[in-house]
N, C-alpha and C positions, 0 to 999 in steps of 0.2 A: 488532541484526539477527542472526538465526541463520544460521550457516554450514552448508551442506549439502555432502555428498560426492556429486557427480554421476557416474553410471557409464554413462550413455547420452546420445548427442547426435545431433541432426539439424543438418546444415550445408547452407546454401544460399548461393549467391553470384551476383553480377552484376558482371562486370568491364567497365569502360568501354573504348571505342576498340578493339573487337575487330577492326575493319577495318585498323587500323594495325599495323605490325610490333611496336611497343612493347606495344600492347594484346594482340596474339596471344601474345607472350612471357609476359605476366602471366597470361593465361588458362591457358596450358599449365602454368606453374609452380604456380598455385593448384590446378589439377586434380591434378597429381602429388602435391602435399602432401596434399590431401584423400584421395587414393587410398591414401596411405601409412598413414593413421590410421583410415579408415572404409571401409564398403562403398558402392560406387557404386549409387545407387538410380535416378536418372533425370536425364539432362542435367547440370545444375549442382546436383544435390541428392545428398548423402551422408548416411549414418547408420550407427550401430553402437555397440557397447560400447566404452568408453574409461575409463581411470583418471583421477582428478583431476590427477595429475602429467603425464599425456600430453596432457590438454586444455591445460595451461599451455604445454607444448612446441609443440603444434599452433598455438596462438594466436600465439606468438612467431615461428614460421616464416611464418605467413600475413602478419603485420604487416610482416615484412621484405620482402615481395614486392609487396603492394598499394599503390596510391596512395589514401590515406585520404580525399582530397578528391574522387576520381572513382569509386572502387570501393565495392561493398557486399558484406559477408560477415556472415551471421547464424548464430549458434551457439545453438541451442535445447538447453539442458541439462536432462536429466531424471534422477531418481534411478535409474530402471530403465525398461526398455522396456514395462512393463505398466501404466504410469500414464497412458496416453493411448489414445485410439481414433482410428484412421485410417479415413476414408471416401474411397474412390476413385470418381470419376465418369469415365466414358469408358474408353478402352482403356489398359492398362498395356503400354507398348511392349516391355518386356522383363521377364522374371521377376526378382523381388527377394526378399530374405529375408522370411520371414513374421514379423509382429509378435506373433502369438498362437500359443500352443502347444496 
């Protein structure tokens, strides 16, 4: 299997028990970790340029916070931000970075 150097990622998450104090703490912690590495795109979605070594650090930080039996975090890794097309339906609640130059 060929190894790739991914330089762009989209991260989305769903943290369980957001109504409980423990769940709120995890949500806040995951949000802060994501914000440290990526641009906030919408609600629980982040994206941006990142080096392979920072993806490893990001993954380690996230794994130290989430409950892997209850929570969901998806990291979609891309070689660059030009290899996919985004189609948005409906309203974009806040401006985000442009994917196309």
